[in-house]
C-alpha positions in Angstrom: -2.2 0.2 -107.5 1.7 0.0 -107.8 1.5 -3.0 -105.0 -0.9 -4.9 -106.9 1.1 -4.7 -110.4 4.2 -5.6 -108.9 2.5 -9.0 -107.3 0.8 -9.6 -110.6 4.6 -8.9 -112.0 6.4 -11.2 -109.3 3.7 -14.0 -109.8 4.4 -13.7 -113.9 7.9 -14.1 -113.3 7.4 -17.1 -110.9 4.5 -18.6 -113.1 7.2 -18.3 -116.5 10.0 -19.7 -114.1 8.0 -22.9 -113.3 7.3 -23.6 -116.8 10.6 -23.2 -117.9 11.6 -25.8 -114.9 8.9 -28.1 -116.1 10.1 -28.0 -119.8 13.3 -28.8 -118.6 12.3 -31.8 -116.9 10.1 -33.4 -119.4 13.0 -32.5 -122.0 15.4 -34.4 -119.5 13.2 -37.4 -118.9 12.1 -38.3 -122.4 15.9 -38.8 -123.0 16.2 -40.4 -120.0 13.4 -42.6 -121.4 15.0 -42.3 -125.0 18.6 -43.7 -123.1 16.6 -46.4 -121.1 15.1 -48.2 -124.2 18.4 -48.1 -126.1 19.7 -49.9 -123.5 17.2 -52.1 -122.9 17.0 -53.1 -126.7 21.1 -53.5 -126.4 20.4 -56.3 -123.7 18.0 -57.9 -125.3 20.2 -58.2 -128.9 22.8 -59.1 -126.6 20.8 -62.1 -124.8 19.7 -63.1 -128.3 23.9 -63.4 -130.0 24.4 -65.5 -126.7 21.8 -67.9 -127.3 22.4 -67.8 -131.0 26.2 -68.5 -130.6 25.2 -71.1 -128.0 22.7 -72.9 -130.3 25.4 -72.8 -133.0 27.9 -74.2 -130.4 26.4 -77.3 -129.4 25.2 -77.9 -133.3 28.6 -77.6 -134.4 29.4 -80.0 -130.9 26.9 -82.8 -131.9 27.7 -82.4 -136.0 31.3 -82.8 -134.4 30.5 -86.2 -132.4 28.6 -88.0 -135.3 31.6 -87.8 -137.5 33.7 -91.1 -136.6 37.3 -89.8 -138.1 37.0 -87.1 -135.8 38.0 -89.1 -132.5 36.3 -86.6 -130.2 37.6 -86.7 -126.7 36.3 -85.8 -123.6 36.8 -82.2 -124.1 33.7 -82.2 -126.5 31.8 -84.1 -124.3 32.3 -81.7 -121.5 32.1 -79.0 -123.6 28.9 -79.4 -124.4 27.3 -80.8 -121.4 28.7 -77.1 -119.8 27.1 -75.2 -123.1 24.4 -76.9 -122.0 23.8 -76.2 -118.2 24.8 -72.8 -119.2 22.0 -72.7 -121.5 19.3 -74.0 -118.9 20.7 -71.4 -116.0 20.3 -68.4 -118.3 16.6 -69.8 -119.3 15.9 -70.0 -115.8 17.6 -66.6 -115.0 15.6 -65.0 -117.5 12.6 -66.7 -116.4 12.9 -65.5 -112.4 13.6 -62.0 -113.8 10.7 -62.3 -115.8 8.1 -63.4 -112.7 9.8 -60.4 -110.7 8.6 -58.2 -112.9 5.0 -59.3 -113.5 4.6 -59.9 -109.7 
């Protein structure tokens, strides 16, 4: 009889240990998921800010080029072309990554 009681107690202790480990792992997984979501939100906001900055720079460069007395040199034209190229490269990169995620 004592052997049965000891066996049952070992089973209960083992079950409680497993339950505690599962609870800890679930808590850790939830925290990891929250950090991952926060990182994704931050990266999205950074990309949005970069796109906004590029758009503002392009609009400013185009506006300055239209001013007759601004005397824009080749640097403004080169910078505008570079900005446009970078914007398209970023868009293409993000499109490739989106396709990789879907496929």
